[in-house]
Structures are given as C-alpha cells and as structure tokens.
C-alpha positions as CSV (number, residue, x, y, z in Angstrom):
1,M,-34.4,-26.1,33.3
2,G,-34.7,-28.5,36.1
3,D,-38.1,-29.6,38.0
4,K,-40.4,-26.6,36.2
5,W,-41.5,-28.0,33.8
6,G,-44.3,-30.3,36.0
7,D,-45.3,-33.6,34.2
8,G,-42.0,-33.1,31.4
9,S,-44.3,-32.8,29.1
10,K,-43.3,-33.3,25.3
11,K,-45.2,-30.1,24.5
12,H,-42.3,-28.4,25.9
13,T,-39.6,-30.3,23.8
14,P,-39.3,-28.3,21.4
15,L,-37.8,-24.7,23.9
16,R,-36.1,-27.1,25.6
17,D,-34.4,-28.2,22.5
18,L,-34.1,-24.1,21.4
19,A,-33.0,-23.0,25.0
20,T,-30.3,-25.7,25.1
21,A,-29.3,-24.6,21.7
22,Q,-29.3,-20.8,22.9
23,H,-27.4,-21.5,25.5
24,G,-30.6,-21.1,27.7
25,V,-32.6,-18.2,26.3
26,V,-35.3,-17.1,24.2
27,S,-37.6,-14.1,23.0
28,T,-41.0,-13.8,23.7
29,R,-40.9,-14.0,19.1
30,Q,-39.6,-17.7,19.2
31,L,-42.3,-18.2,21.8
32,K,-44.4,-17.5,20.0
33,L,-43.9,-19.1,17.0
34,L,-43.2,-22.5,19.2
35,G,-47.2,-21.8,19.7
36,Y,-46.8,-20.3,22.9
37,T,-49.5,-17.4,24.1
38,R,-48.4,-14.5,25.9
39,S,-50.8,-15.9,29.0
40,S,-48.7,-19.0,29.3
41,A,-46.1,-17.3,29.1
42,A,-47.1,-15.6,32.0
43,K,-48.3,-18.4,33.0
44,A,-44.4,-19.9,32.5
45,A,-42.9,-17.2,34.5
46,K,-45.0,-17.3,37.9
47,A,-44.6,-20.9,37.6
48,G,-40.7,-19.9,37.5
49,R,-40.0,-21.8,34.1
50,L,-39.2,-19.2,32.4
51,H,-37.4,-15.9,34.1
52,R,-37.2,-12.3,32.9
53,I,-33.4,-11.0,31.5
54,H,-34.1,-8.4,28.8
55,R,-37.6,-6.7,27.3
56,G,-38.9,-9.8,25.9
57,V,-36.0,-12.6,26.8
58,Y,-36.2,-14.7,29.0
59,A,-34.0,-17.5,30.7
60,V,-35.4,-20.9,31.1
61,G,-35.7,-22.9,33.8
62,H,-33.5,-20.8,35.8
63,T,-31.2,-17.4,35.7
64,D,-27.7,-18.7,36.0
65,L,-26.3,-18.1,32.6
66,T,-23.3,-18.4,31.4
67,W,-21.5,-15.3,30.2
68,K,-22.4,-16.8,26.7
69,G,-26.1,-16.8,27.8
70,N,-26.1,-13.8,28.9
71,C,-24.6,-12.5,25.2
72,M,-26.9,-14.3,23.5
73,A,-29.5,-12.6,25.6
74,A,-28.2,-9.6,24.6
75,V,-28.3,-10.3,20.5
76,L,-31.9,-11.6,20.9
77,A,-33.0,-7.8,23.6
78,C,-31.7,-6.1,20.3
79,V,-32.5,-8.4,16.9
80,P,-31.6,-7.7,13.7
81,A,-28.7,-7.7,15.9
82,V,-24.9,-8.9,15.5
83,A,-21.8,-9.7,18.8
84,S,-19.4,-7.3,17.7
85,H,-16.6,-5.8,18.8
86,W,-14.3,-7.1,21.4
87,T,-18.0,-9.2,22.2
88,A,-17.4,-11.3,19.0
89,A,-13.8,-11.3,19.8
90,R,-14.3,-12.8,23.0
91,V,-17.2,-15.2,21.3
92,W,-14.2,-16.0,19.2
93,G,-11.9,-17.0,21.5
94,L,-9.6,-14.0,20.8
95,V,-9.8,-12.1,24.2
96,Q,-10.4,-14.0,27.5
97,S,-12.2,-11.5,29.5
98,N,-15.7,-8.7,28.3
99,S,-18.3,-7.0,30.4
100,T,-20.3,-4.2,28.3
101,F,-22.3,-6.3,25.4
102,H,-21.0,-4.8,21.7
103,L,-23.7,-5.7,19.1
104,T,-23.7,-4.4,15.7
105,V,-27.3,-3.9,14.5
106,P,-28.2,-2.1,11.6
107,S,-30.1,1.7,12.0
108,E,-29.6,3.7,14.5
109,R,-32.0,3.2,17.9
110,R,-32.1,3.5,21.7
111,A,-29.3,1.8,23.1
112,K,-30.4,-0.3,26.1
113,K,-27.7,-0.3,29.5
114,G,-25.8,-2.8,29.9
115,F,-25.2,-2.7,25.6
116,V,-23.1,-0.9,23.3
117,L,-24.6,-0.2,20.4
118,H,-22.8,0.0,16.7
119,F,-24.9,1.3,12.9
120,A,-23.3,-1.0,10.0
121,R,-25.4,-2.7,7.1
122,L,-23.2,-5.8,6.9
123,H,-22.2,-7.0,3.8
124,R,-23.5,-11.7,4.2
125,E,-20.0,-12.9,4.4
126,D,-19.2,-10.0,7.5
127,V,-22.0,-12.3,9.0
128,A,-21.6,-15.4,10.9
129,T,-22.3,-17.9,13.7
130,E,-20.5,-19.0,16.4
131,A,-21.2,-20.8,19.0
132,G,-24.7,-21.0,18.5
133,I,-24.5,-16.7,18.2
134,P,-24.4,-14.5,15.1
135,V,-21.3,-12.5,15.0
136,T,-19.3,-10.7,13.0
137,S,-16.6,-12.6,10.7
138,L,-13.8,-12.9,12.2
139,A,-11.9,-10.7,9.7
140,R,-14.7,-8.3,10.6
141,T,-14.3,-8.1,14.1
142,L,-10.5,-7.5,13.8
143,L,-11.2,-4.4,11.1
144,D,-13.7,-3.6,13.4
145,L,-11.1,-3.6,16.5
146,A,-8.3,-2.6,14.6
147,P,-8.4,1.1,14.7
148,L,-9.2,0.6,19.0
149,V,-5.3,-0.8,19.5
150,D,-1.9,-0.1,18.6
151,P,-0.8,-1.9,16.5
152,G,1.2,-4.7,18.2
153,R,-1.9,-5.8,19.7
154,L,-3.6,-5.7,16.7
155,A,-0.5,-8.0,15.6
156,R,-1.4,-10.3,18.5
157,L,-4.8,-10.8,17.5
158,L,-4.3,-11.5,14.4
159,E,-1.9,-14.4,15.7
160,A,-4.3,-15.7,17.9
161,A,-6.6,-15.6,15.6
162,E,-4.5,-18.1,12.8
163,K,-4.1,-20.5,15.8
164,L,-8.4,-21.0,15.4
165,E,-9.2,-24.2,14.8
166,D,-12.4,-25.5,15.6
167,D,-13.8,-28.8,16.0
168,E,-13.4,-30.7,13.4
169,G,-9.9,-29.4,13.5
170,R,-11.0,-26.8,10.5
171,K,-9.4,-23.1,10.5
172,P,-11.6,-20.2,10.1
173,F,-8.4,-17.8,9.3
174,D,-8.6,-17.1,5.5
175,L,-6.4,-14.5,4.5
176,R,-8.2,-14.8,0.9
177,E,-11.3,-13.1,3.9
178,F,-10.0,-10.0,4.6
179,A,-8.7,-9.5,1.0
180,S,-12.0,-9.5,0.5
181,L,-13.4,-7.4,3.2
182,L,-10.6,-5.0,2.7
183,A,-12.1,-4.5,-1.0
184,R,-15.3,-3.4,0.1
185,S,-14.7,-1.4,3.6
186,S,-12.1,0.9,1.5
187,H,-14.2,3.8,4.3
188,H,-13.9,1.7,7.0
189,P,-11.7,3.0,10.3
190,G,-9.8,-0.1,10.3
191,Y,-9.0,-0.5,6.7
192,G,-5.4,1.2,7.1
193,P,-4.5,-0.7,10.3
194,L,-5.5,-4.1,8.9
195,R,-4.0,-3.7,5.3
196,R,-0.7,-3.3,7.3
197,A,-1.2,-5.1,9.9
198,L,-1.6,-8.1,7.0
199,R,1.3,-6.9,5.4
200,L,3.6,-7.4,8.5
201,Y,1.9,-10.3,10.2
202,R,2.4,-12.1,6.7
203,P,4.8,-10.9,3.8
204,E,6.7,-13.8,2.8
205,L,2.2,-14.3,1.3
206,A,2.3,-10.6,-0.1
207,V,5.5,-11.4,-1.7
208,L,4.6,-14.1,-3.6
209,R,0.9,-13.1,-4.7
210,S,2.6,-9.8,-6.1
211,N,5.7,-12.4,-8.3
212,L,2.4,-14.0,-9.6
213,E,1.3,-10.5,-10.5
214,R,4.3,-8.9,-11.9
215,D,4.6,-12.2,-14.0
216,F,1.2,-12.8,-15.4
217,R,1.7,-8.8,-16.6
218,A,4.7,-9.7,-17.8
219,L,3.3,-12.8,-20.7
220,L,0.4,-10.2,-20.9
221,R,2.7,-7.4,-22.3
222,A,4.5,-10.1,-24.8
223,S,1.7,-11.4,-25.9
224,S,-0.9,-9.1,-29.1
225,L,-3.5,-9.8,-26.3
226,P,-5.6,-6.8,-25.5
227,L,-4.2,-5.6,-22.0
228,P,-6.5,-5.7,-18.7
229,S,-7.1,-3.8,-15.8
230,H,-5.9,-4.6,-12.6
231,N,-7.5,-4.9,-8.9
232,V,-11.0,-3.4,-10.4
233,N,-14.1,-2.8,-7.8
234,V,-17.0,-4.7,-9.3
235,G,-20.0,-4.5,-6.8
236,A,-18.6,-6.3,-3.7
237,Y,-15.6,-8.2,-5.1
238,E,-11.7,-7.1,-6.7
239,L,-10.7,-8.8,-9.6
240,D,-7.6,-9.6,-10.8
241,C,-7.1,-8.6,-14.0
242,Y,-10.4,-8.0,-15.4
243,W,-11.2,-7.5,-19.5
244,P,-14.5,-4.9,-18.8
245,E,-15.3,-4.7,-23.0
246,H,-15.8,-9.6,-22.6
247,R,-17.1,-9.2,-19.5
248,F,-14.5,-11.3,-18.5
249,C,-11.6,-11.8,-15.3
250,V,-8.5,-14.2,-14.2
251,E,-8.3,-14.5,-10.7
252,L,-4.1,-15.2,-9.8
253,D,-4.4,-18.1,-6.6
254,V,-1.5,-18.6,-5.0
255,F,-3.0,-21.8,-2.8
256,A,-1.0,-20.2,0.6
257,T,-3.0,-17.7,1.0
258,H,-6.4,-19.2,1.0
259,G,-6.0,-23.2,1.7
260,S,-9.1,-24.1,3.6
261,R,-12.7,-25.5,3.6
262,R,-13.9,-21.6,3.7
263,S,-12.3,-19.8,1.6
264,F,-13.7,-23.3,-1.2
265,E,-16.5,-22.6,-0.6
266,T,-16.6,-18.7,-0.5
267,D,-14.3,-18.8,-4.0
268,R,-17.6,-21.0,-5.4
269,E,-20.1,-18.2,-4.5
270,R,-18.0,-15.3,-6.0
271,E,-18.4,-16.7,-9.3
272,D,-21.5,-17.7,-9.3
273,D,-22.5,-14.1,-8.0
274,L,-19.6,-12.7,-10.9
275,L,-21.8,-15.6,-13.4
276,L,-25.3,-14.0,-12.4
277,A,-23.7,-10.1,-13.1
278,G,-22.7,-11.8,-16.1
279,I,-18.5,-11.9,-15.8
280,E,-17.2,-15.6,-16.3
281,V,-13.4,-16.0,-14.6
282,M,-10.7,-18.1,-14.8
283,R,-8.8,-19.0,-12.8
284,V,-4.9,-19.2,-12.6
285,T,-2.4,-20.4,-10.3
286,D,1.1,-19.5,-9.7
287,V,1.9,-23.6,-10.4
288,R,0.4,-23.7,-13.2
289,L,1.5,-20.1,-14.8
290,E,5.4,-21.4,-13.9
291,R,4.7,-24.6,-15.7
292,E,3.0,-23.8,-18.8
293,P,3.3,-20.0,-19.2
294,D,2.3,-21.1,-23.4
295,A,-0.7,-22.6,-22.8
296,V,-2.2,-20.0,-20.0
297,I,-2.1,-17.6,-22.6
298,E,-3.5,-18.9,-26.2
299,R,-6.4,-20.7,-23.5
300,L,-6.3,-16.4,-22.6
301,R,-6.7,-16.3,-26.1
302,S,-9.6,-18.8,-26.6
303,H,-11.6,-17.2,-23.9
304,L,-11.8,-13.4,-24.9
305,E,-12.1,-15.1,-28.3
306,R,-15.0,-16.7,-27.8
307,R,-16.2,-14.0,-25.9
308,R,-15.6,-11.4,-27.5
309,R,-18.2,-13.0,-30.1
310,T,-20.5,-14.7,-27.8
311,L,-21.2,-10.7,-26.3
312,A,-21.6,-9.4,-30.4
313,L,-24.5,-11.8,-30.7
314,D,-25.6,-10.2,-27.4
C-alpha cells in the first residue's frame, strides 16, 4: 500500500492484511467492520490511501490492480456475487484471457457497467474460493460454459480442468462432483452437453461403473432380498440403490471416479446430510463386490432387517 499511510500505525494492519488477501481491494462494508467510519474513509480517500474503483469498493494505497484485483473488485461491487462463466474459467486457470467480468447473483438486479450478471440460486457445493476470489466451483463453471461452446472446445476445457493442481499437489477435478451437480441440474442448458462430454472424455469410467451396477443388480435378483429403486433423486442427491421403505441406500464406488481429497470430504458431507434426513448408507466398492459377493449380500440382508425392525419401532 505504499507510504501513504503516514506513520505506519499498527491500527491500519488489519486493513493492510485484508487488502493483501483480496488482491488490493476492500468494500465500504468491510471498512465499517474494521472500525472505519464514513468520515475516516473519506479522509483516507482524500489523502490518497483509498481509491474508488466502483461504488462501495476501493483500492488500497494505489490503483495499479492486477486482473485478479479487478475481478475481486467486481465481486465486491455486486455482493452477494461470485465470479462465474468465462471469468470463473480464468480464475481457475482454464483460459488465459477474459475482458468482461461475468458474475452470478441470486436475484435479478440492474447490471453495473462492464459486468455481465447471471441469475441463479447456487447450491453450496457450486461455490468455491480460488485464489481468494469467490467463484463457481470447477464443475459448475464447466456446466455454465457447456452450452456456450462446441463439443471440441468443451472437451479441451475438461482436459485442462483435469490437469489443474494446487500448490500442495491436490487436484480439484473430481468426477463425483460432476455427477452430483448433474443429478440436481437437469434443467440447466449445459446439462446435456456436459453429460455427453464427460461420457466421451472418460468412457472407460462409465464402463467400469456400469459393470459394477450390472453385477450388483444381478446379485440382488439372485437373492431373496427386496429389489431397490435405482438412481433415485432424494433432495440434492442421486442415490445408486435405494430402499425407500427401509430408508436405506447402497452407494456403488469405483475408486477411479473419485480418488481425491475433495471427494473424500464431499462424500462424508453427503453421508451426514443423508443421515440427518433419516437415510443410512452402505458403501460397496468394485473390489469388494468381486472379492466377496456373498458376504456383501449377507451384510446387506442384515442391514435391511435391522432397518425394518428399527422403523417398525418408530
């Protein structure tokens, strides 16, 4: 922030830290939370410590903002908002240029000059923070772009997404996240293009999963167990095999489709949400089903009987 903060008093340290985390910009709302009155903010602006970028948004110390600084300023100017579409694609590193800032907001409003506003109530899984900027998740970003590009461009965007890696070597690309998104986005114009692109992009994963589903269905038919409903939407989630009368589901797992830390966390949040809804989950992997199919069926039988007794008591 340069030398324009005078004596360098420690009272400005929180502002410096916030501005640094937000690529050099802050909002008047944030200034107020830090204890700056309208009068003190005006004095800071007059002294060259704050520089108005948009209504209610200031650059701190100088106006030489990076693209990310201008992107963060756009998000702050339209709160609550997240960077989306092509702007999100640049934040994630999928494209190298983006001149107009695309933002998604929860309700209709008049767009500010230089911004393109999209209106959508995003699911909490569809929002992320990347490089300190509120942004649509990687999966949601590609869903929003899917109807805007041809199949070849979409395939290249997916390929670029899979190559992404953070500073700690973790990959944000997670096919389970895409599956969860598609399960609750069937009316989105990008649903069809993205679903087709995912099938073409990693067809071997679709084959692996379909084989697992086929083998499990065959085991169920050969048993005396009641047959479940398949691929049922319950709330925000699609359940692989669901026994509604038992409030019980089996999730079929192929490691190749979600071998990531993000998926590890998402799966546990998903199970917690289902448990709160009164639904218990049993996970069956491809390896386990191949190695001990009879044991899987017997364990499932025990679970269903236990659930039958439990729900009868209720």
